[in-house]
N, C-alpha and C positions, 0 to 999 in steps of 0.2 A: 159212523157217519162219514161219508166220503165228501170231501170239500172240493169244489170245482173252482177254477181260477177266476171266472167272472160270470156274471149273469147279464144277458142281453136285456136292455130296457128301451122300449120304443117310447120316447118321451111324449110325443104328440098323442099317441093312443092312450097312454096312461093318464095324461091330464084330461083328455076328453072323456074317459070312462069314469073318472072319480070327481066330477064336478059337484056331485051332490054330497060328497063326504067332507067332514070337518078336518081341520088340521090334525087333530088328535087321531081321528080315524085313518087318515092317510098314513100317518106314522106307524100305527099298528098294522095297517095293511102291508106296508113295505117290509116291516120286520117279519111278518108271517111268510111273505113271498120268499125272502132271503133264507129263512129257516127251512122252508119247503124245498128250495133249490138244493141246499146242502144235504137234505135228507133223501134226495132222490125223487122228489115229486109228490110225496104224501106226508101228512101229519095226522096224529090222532084227533078225532073229533071229540075233544074233551075240554070243557070250559076252563078247568083249573090249569091244564097244560098250555092251552092257547093264551090264557091270561099271562102266564110267565113268559111265553115267547114275545108277546106284545108289550111286556114290562108294565103291566097294569094290575091293579088289584082285581080280584075275582068279581067284586061288586061292580067296579067300573067297567070291566070287560062285558059283563052281562047287560050293561046299559047300552053300550055302543055296538055290540057284536051282531045284532040283528041286521043292520045295513051292510056290514062287512061280509057276512057269510053268504050273501047273495052272489058274490063274485066267485064262490067256490062250489065244487061238486061234492056232495056228501054221500058217501057210500061205504057200507060195511064197517062202520065205526071209524072212518078216516075221511079227510077232506083233500081234495086235489084241485088243480087249476089247469084248464085246457091249454091256455096260451103258454104257461110255464112248462107244461109237459111236452108240448111241441118243441119248444126251444131246447129242452133237455135232450130230446132225441136227436136234434140237429147237432148239438154240441158233442154228443156221444159218437155220432157217425163221423164227424170231422176228426175227433180224437183217434178213433179206430183206423181211419184212413191214413193219418199221419204215422201212427204206429206201424201199420203194414208197410208203408213206403220206407220208413226207416229200417225195418227188418230186411226188406228187399235190397236196399242200398248197402246195408252192412254185410249181407250174404254175398253180394256181387263184389264188394271190396275184398272180402276174405278170400273168395275164389281167385280174384285177380292177383292178390298178394301171394297166394299159394302157388299159382301158376308161374309167376315170375321168380319166386324164391326156391322152387323145387330144383334140386341138382340133377343135371343130365348124366348120361353114362360116362362122359369123358371128363367131368368136372365135379369133384367132391369138395365140400366145405373143409377148410383147413383144420377145424376142430375135430373132425372125425378121426378115429384111431387109424384106419387104413391110410388115409391121406397123410396123417402125421408121420406114420412109419415110413411111407414112401419118401416123404420130404427128408426125413432123417437119413435114410439110406442114400438118397441122391446127394445130400450135403456131405455125407461121409465119403462117397466115391470121389466127389469133387475135391475134398480136402486131401485124400490120398494122392490124387493125380497132381495136386499142387505141391505136395510135400516130397514127391519123388525127385531125386537128384537129377540134374541134367546129364545127358549122355556124355561119356568121356571119350577122348580121342585115343590114339595108340599110346601104349605105355612108354614113358620116357626112360632112357637108361639111367643107371645110378650116377649121381653127381651132375646130372644135367641142370643147366641154369638157363632161364629164358633169356635169349639175346635181346640187347637193347636197340640195336640198329640192324639195317640190312647187311652191312658189312660184317657185323658180328655173326649174323646168321650164316653168311657164306663161309666165313672162316671156320665156324663150327662144323659145317659140312665137310670142308677140306680136311679138317683135323680128323674127323671120323673116317674119311677115306684113307688117310695116311696110317691111322691105327690099323685099319683093315689090311692095308698093303703090307705093313710090317709083319702082321701075323701070317700073311700068305708067304712073305719072303722067308720068314723063319721056318715055314713048312716046306720050302723049296720050290715055290711057285715062281717061274721066270717072268710072268707077266705083271708082277707086282710093281706098282709105281707108274705104270703107263696111263692109268686113268687120271692121275693127278695132272700129268703133262697136258692132257687134252682139255682141261678146264679153262675157261676164259679168265682173264684177269679181273679181280674184284676191286672196284674203286670204293674208297671210304665215302660215307655220306657227307 
């Protein structure tokens, strides 16, 4: 038995159609309509079963059922109700329309999400193996470049000490020239020492 969320009731029509029924008959009538709604529009045309639906004894049901059954169609061992069947069809059509609309909306949302989330040729998700390997290689190259020592200048002679002032630097140059000249003089070079005389005077800082 499939249960539907609600049953449409047109109060004015109901009151007008049941003026000849007693309170007991109206209660039994409503219980049968609700059971028929949940059952899909048909109930067995059986006094014992209808008495249980109406919550009456079989004897009492048979006393009041004659007036009630005039509201129903009796066919092939079942009873139905034209107005209730019409409302059932309307409710079913609305439910199917809502389901179809929801399915279309869900499909459109899925396509939109897929279109926005699909990676293009130049951009791969970070969790993909290729992208991860490329990132690791790139980071490795960057780390190697960072760890490379800075370029060195000309090799300094043995015993060289970084000068503290400009005067010290100039004196160191003069001393290197004197050493060079002494080595040339020892070798018999007559021009040794002339380069030193041509140097300008060095003022201390």
